[in-house]
C-alpha atoms as an extended CHARMM CRD file, in Angstrom:
* protein
*
        64  EXT
         1         1  MET       CA             -4.4630000000        5.9190000000      -56.9320000000  PROA      1               0.0000000000
         2         2  PRO       CA             -5.8590000000        3.4890000000      -54.1720000000  PROA      2               0.0000000000
         3         3  SER       CA             -3.6190000000        0.2970000000      -53.6540000000  PROA      3               0.0000000000
         4         4  ILE       CA             -6.7070000000       -1.7280000000      -54.6420000000  PROA      4               0.0000000000
         5         5  SER       CA             -8.9630000000       -1.1230000000      -57.4010000000  PROA      5               0.0000000000
         6         6  LEU       CA            -12.2760000000       -3.0390000000      -58.1760000000  PROA      6               0.0000000000
         7         7  GLU       CA            -14.1590000000       -2.8220000000      -61.6990000000  PROA      7               0.0000000000
         8         8  ARG       CA            -17.3990000000       -4.3410000000      -63.1620000000  PROA      8               0.0000000000
         9         9  ASP       CA            -17.4030000000       -5.3960000000      -66.8240000000  PROA      9               0.0000000000
        10        10  PRO       CA            -20.4350000000       -4.7710000000      -68.8150000000  PROA      10              0.0000000000
        11        11  VAL       CA            -21.4580000000       -8.1410000000      -68.4150000000  PROA      11              0.0000000000
        12        12  GLY       CA            -20.9760000000       -8.4480000000      -64.7670000000  PROA      12              0.0000000000
        13        13  THR       CA            -17.9190000000       -9.8100000000      -64.2650000000  PROA      13              0.0000000000
        14        14  PHE       CA            -15.9410000000       -8.3000000000      -61.1900000000  PROA      14              0.0000000000
        15        15  ILE       CA            -12.4210000000       -7.4810000000      -61.4570000000  PROA      15              0.0000000000
        16        16  MET       CA            -10.3530000000       -6.5960000000      -57.9520000000  PROA      16              0.0000000000
        17        17  ARG       CA             -6.6810000000       -5.6740000000      -58.4450000000  PROA      17              0.0000000000
        18        18  CYS       CA             -3.8410000000       -4.5700000000      -56.0510000000  PROA      18              0.0000000000
        19        19  GLN       CA             -0.9000000000       -2.8960000000      -56.5540000000  PROA      19              0.0000000000
        20        20  CYS       CA              1.3360000000       -6.0580000000      -55.9970000000  PROA      20              0.0000000000
        21        21  GLY       CA             -0.3380000000       -7.9170000000      -58.9860000000  PROA      21              0.0000000000
        22        22  SER       CA             -2.9860000000       -9.8800000000      -57.0960000000  PROA      22              0.0000000000
        23        23  VAL       CA             -5.4990000000      -10.0720000000      -58.9800000000  PROA      23              0.0000000000
        24        24  GLU       CA             -9.2210000000      -11.8290000000      -58.7860000000  PROA      24              0.0000000000
        25        25  ILE       CA            -12.1590000000      -12.4020000000      -61.2330000000  PROA      25              0.0000000000
        26        26  GLY       CA            -15.5220000000      -13.5460000000      -59.7860000000  PROA      26              0.0000000000
        27        27  ARG       CA            -19.4470000000      -13.0570000000      -61.1710000000  PROA      27              0.0000000000
        28        28  GLY       CA            -22.4790000000      -13.3140000000      -59.5340000000  PROA      28              0.0000000000
        29        29  GLU       CA            -21.6600000000      -13.8450000000      -55.5740000000  PROA      29              0.0000000000
        30        30  VAL       CA            -18.5800000000      -13.7450000000      -55.1410000000  PROA      30              0.0000000000
        31        31  ARG       CA            -16.5600000000      -15.5570000000      -52.9050000000  PROA      31              0.0000000000
        32        32  TRP       CA            -12.8990000000      -13.4340000000      -53.0050000000  PROA      32              0.0000000000
        33        33  GLN       CA             -9.9300000000      -16.4080000000      -52.0310000000  PROA      33              0.0000000000
        34        34  ALA       CA             -7.1290000000      -13.2040000000      -52.7250000000  PROA      34              0.0000000000
        35        35  PHE       CA             -8.7320000000      -10.4810000000      -50.6940000000  PROA      35              0.0000000000
        36        36  GLU       CA            -10.4540000000      -10.1300000000      -46.9990000000  PROA      36              0.0000000000
        37        37  ILE       CA            -13.7360000000       -7.7470000000      -47.1340000000  PROA      37              0.0000000000
        38        38  GLU       CA            -15.2190000000       -6.5030000000      -43.8300000000  PROA      38              0.0000000000
        39        39  PRO       CA            -18.2610000000       -4.6370000000      -44.3430000000  PROA      39              0.0000000000
        40        40  ARG       CA            -17.6680000000       -0.4310000000      -42.6390000000  PROA      40              0.0000000000
        41        41  PRO       CA            -20.6500000000        1.7500000000      -41.3110000000  PROA      41              0.0000000000
        42        42  LYS       CA            -22.1630000000        4.1250000000      -44.5560000000  PROA      42              0.0000000000
        43        43  GLY       CA            -22.2750000000        1.2010000000      -47.2570000000  PROA      43              0.0000000000
        44        44  LEU       CA            -17.9420000000        1.1980000000      -47.4860000000  PROA      44              0.0000000000
        45        45  ALA       CA            -15.9310000000       -2.2310000000      -47.4200000000  PROA      45              0.0000000000
        46        46  LEU       CA            -12.6060000000       -2.3810000000      -45.9930000000  PROA      46              0.0000000000
        47        47  VAL       CA            -10.7810000000       -4.5610000000      -48.5050000000  PROA      47              0.0000000000
        48        48  THR       CA             -7.4640000000       -6.1060000000      -47.5730000000  PROA      48              0.0000000000
        49        49  CYS       CA             -5.3330000000       -7.7780000000      -50.0570000000  PROA      49              0.0000000000
        50        50  ARG       CA             -4.2400000000      -11.3780000000      -48.1220000000  PROA      50              0.0000000000
        51        51  GLN       CA             -0.3190000000      -11.0790000000      -50.2000000000  PROA      51              0.0000000000
        52        52  CYS       CA              0.8670000000       -7.7990000000      -49.4700000000  PROA      52              0.0000000000
        53        53  HSD       CA             -1.9710000000       -6.7420000000      -46.9600000000  PROA      53              0.0000000000
        54        54  ALA       CA             -2.5900000000       -3.4500000000      -48.9530000000  PROA      54              0.0000000000
        55        55  GLN       CA             -5.8960000000       -2.1810000000      -47.3100000000  PROA      55              0.0000000000
        56        56  ALA       CA             -8.4020000000        0.3830000000      -49.2810000000  PROA      56              0.0000000000
        57        57  ARG       CA            -11.7590000000        1.1800000000      -48.5090000000  PROA      57              0.0000000000
        58        58  LEU       CA            -14.2270000000        0.7950000000      -51.5240000000  PROA      58              0.0000000000
        59        59  ASP       CA            -18.3230000000        0.7930000000      -52.0120000000  PROA      59              0.0000000000
        60        60  GLU       CA            -19.6360000000       -2.7240000000      -50.7770000000  PROA      60              0.0000000000
        61        61  PRO       CA            -22.6230000000       -2.4980000000      -52.8910000000  PROA      61              0.0000000000
        62        62  ARG       CA            -20.1440000000       -3.1060000000      -55.6990000000  PROA      62              0.0000000000
        63        63  LEU       CA            -18.7030000000       -6.2430000000      -54.2170000000  PROA      63              0.0000000000
        64        64  ALA       CA            -21.9570000000       -8.2800000000      -53.7810000000  PROA      64              0.0000000000
């Protein structure tokens, strides 16, 4: 199981969660406060939890 996960509900709300308990919810173009997102090649992004510094590679289009 990845340390950070990103889900999108049927109405378009993003929910990003970290194994440490950090959770952030956003809609539309989200300005994430609890997570740092760095674009990477091949449509990926490196996501880092600002609380515990856990990292995961996630599909970048899902983050915008």
